[in-house]
N, C-alpha and C positions, 0 to 999 in steps of 0.2 A: 616912634617906639614908646614904650612904656616907659620905662625905669626912669629913660634920662630925658630930657626936653630937646632939640634941636638946637635951641637959641641959648644955651645952659640956665636956663632958668629953673625955677622946684618943678618938679612932675606935679600934677594936684591930684595924681593918685596914690601913690606909694610914698611922695615925700623926699624921695633923694635930689640930689641934682647934678647935673650934667657937668660942671666942672671937677668933679671930684673924683675922675678917670672911671676904670672900668670897675666891674663888682664886687674887688678885692680891694678897690680903696674909696668906694662912697660910702659918706658916713649918711647914715639916719640921721634925721631931723623929727624933734615932735610935730606929732599932729595937730595942728592948732583947732581949741574946741569953740566951735563956733554952733551957736545954739540955732536950729531951724527956725529961720523969720516967718514968723506968724501971719502978717501981711500977705506971702507969698500963698496961693492955693497949692492945695496937695496935689493938684491934675496938672499945674506946673513943673512943681519938684517932681513928679513921675517922669512928664514930658522929656526933662533934663537929664533925669539917670537914665530914660529910653534911649534918649538920644547918645551918649557916651556909650552905652551899652552895644550902639549900633556899630559906632565907632571902634570900638576893641575888636568886636568882631572881625570887622573888614580888614583891620591893619593886623590879625591874626592870619584869615585866609590869604594873607598877600603874601605874609613874611611866610608861611608853612608851604605856600606856591612854590614862592622864590627857593629854598633849601630843596624842597623835592627837584624841581629843575636842577640844581648843581648837582644835586645827586646821582641824578640820569644820565647827566652828561658826562663827570667823572669816574661811571660805571663803564658808557659808550666808549670813552678814552682807553681803560683797561684792557675792554675786550677788543678794539680795534690794534692797540698795540701788541700787545699778545699772538696776535693773526698774523701784524706787521714783521715780528720776529718770528713766526716760522716761515716764512714767507722769507724774508730776507738769509734765514737758515739755509733753507734750498737754495739760492741764489748766488749764497756765497759757498755752499759746500762745507759752510761752518768752518771757513779756515780763519786766517790769522785776524782779517777784519770783520770777524764777527763780533768778537766779544765786544769791541770800539760800540759797536752800533747798538747793543745788546745793553751794554751800560748808559749809555746815553740816554734809549729812549727809556729804561726802568728808572733811571733820575729824574727824567721832565715827567714821568705819570706821579711816583711819588711825590713828586712838590705839587703837582696838583691836588694830590689827593691830602695832603698834609693840610694845603691852604682851604679844600675840602671840609676836613676834621673840624678845624679852626671854626670855621662857619657852621658847622652842624653843633657845636658845642654852645655858640653864642646864639642862636636860634636855643636851643632849648632853654635858656636862661631867659630870652625873651620871651617864647610860650609861657613858662614860668609865671615871669611879671602880668603878662595878659590876663593869667587864669586867677590870678588873686586879685587884678585890678577886680575884674567881673564879680568874686567871689565877696567884693568890697560894697559892689554895688547893688548885690542882694541881699546882703547886711542891711544897706539904707531901703529896700522895697520893703521887708520885713517891718521896720520901724515906720512906715507908713501905713501897713497892711498888714496885723502881724498872723491873721488867720493866713495868709500864702505860702508860708513857713512848713506846712503840711506836703505841698505841691511840688516842691523844693527838693528833683534829686540831687540837683550840685547844690555842694556846699557855700554854706552864705556866712563861713567864718576865714577871715584873708589872711589864715596862719598853716604852718607844715600841717598838721594834721586836716586842714580844710580842702587843701592843695589836693591831696589825695584820695579824696574825696570823689572831687570835682574830674579827676581823672580817671577814677576807676569806682563808680558807684555801685557796685555791686559783692564791695567786700575787700579785704585787704592787700594793699599792694606787693606784689613780694618780687623776689629776682628776676622771675621770667618775664614780668615788662624792661626789666633795666637791659637784660641779655637781649632781647630780640627788637630792642631800638635801633634805630638810626644809625645814632651816636656810635655805639657799642660796632655795630658792621662794617661803618666804616672805619673807625680803628682796627677791625681785625685785616681787612683788606690791603691798609696801608702796613700791617706786621708783614703781612703777608710778600706786600712790595720789596719790604725794606730786607727782608731773610732772602728776597732772590738777589735783590741787588747786592747784599755783602755775598753771598754765593760765587756771584758773579765777577765782585774784584778781590776775592785771594782765590777762587781756583787759575785768574788771569794773571796774578802774583805769584802760581805756581806753587800754593803752600798743599798739602795734603789732601787726600777729599774728605776724608773724617774730621781733619781739622777746620776745612772751609764750613761744612754741615753744620759741625757746632759753634761757629761762630754766627751761621745766617741763624739759625735755632734762638741761638741765646741774645741776639739783637732784637729779632724779631718779637720774643716776647717779653723783653725789657721795652721795648716801643712801647708794647699793649698795655704792660702793665705800667706806662710812666703815663698813659693816656688815658686811661681809667683815674688814676690819680689826680689828675690835672682834673677831669671834668667832677670827683665826687670832693676835692677841693673849694672849684670855683661853685659849683651847689651849696654846700653849706655855708661858704664864705656870703651867699647871698643872703640867708637866713640869719647871720652875725648880724648885717646891715638894714637888715625887715624890720618895721615895727608895727606887729599887727594893728588894727581898729576896730574889730570884730573877733578878738583871741575865741578858740575854742572854749568850750564847759570842760571841766576834765571828764566828766560822762561822752561828752562827744569827739572827745579824742583819740578815743578806742579807734584802730585800723580799720575792723571791720564793723564797724557803724555806718549806720546812713542817715545826715544831717538833715533833719527834718521839724524842724524847732528846735526844743530847748532839749526833750528829748529824744533821741536816735534810736532808732529801730534797727533789728539787723536785717 
């Protein structure tokens, strides 16, 4: 991980401690101001930074692969569960035993979905941490050789505008990136599953159909809005506890700009 160290020590990249809890409770530490050691050759410094960069890339790739596998497993489970419900309905002729089977299966699938959603949210924040860490390394590269800045499409600033530039080089990020993300996709699937589960429960207890549909829709939408609110809160809570080492200049903070040196271009 980048945000926290597995042994509870300070992270050398983002300056927070593992024993400070989750993203909402971790405290930012002021980075120590260390001047470059003139006795260390520039080539050695560049090699050390490149080694850290490759380590971050490998960790990010591993994390992304793991969460994509989790998402695929969950979607396979949803598909298999719905097919199983159809087969169980045909086998039982939708008699009194079918509601119990359906509610149990939907509950298990929803539980797996919620756990998957939690992991997807955590990985989204971890991925942001990797991006910030690599942006910080690019800032160090530019300090070593300012001439490379004009060749960097990704940002060298480890703050919010810098992360947005790295995630989307060619313009301003908008809500289409958020709505099309894996996180929102899993939230929508879980909301639909919860709606089905609530509809099944209310129908099983004999409530009118219109009331069952109303409860299902309200419950599903409430879960979706609550999940979005949780993701939003976790995201901005991370920024409140993050101290940039290379903040964007005022001109570079425009979302539509690309960070290529001190003067961004469109």
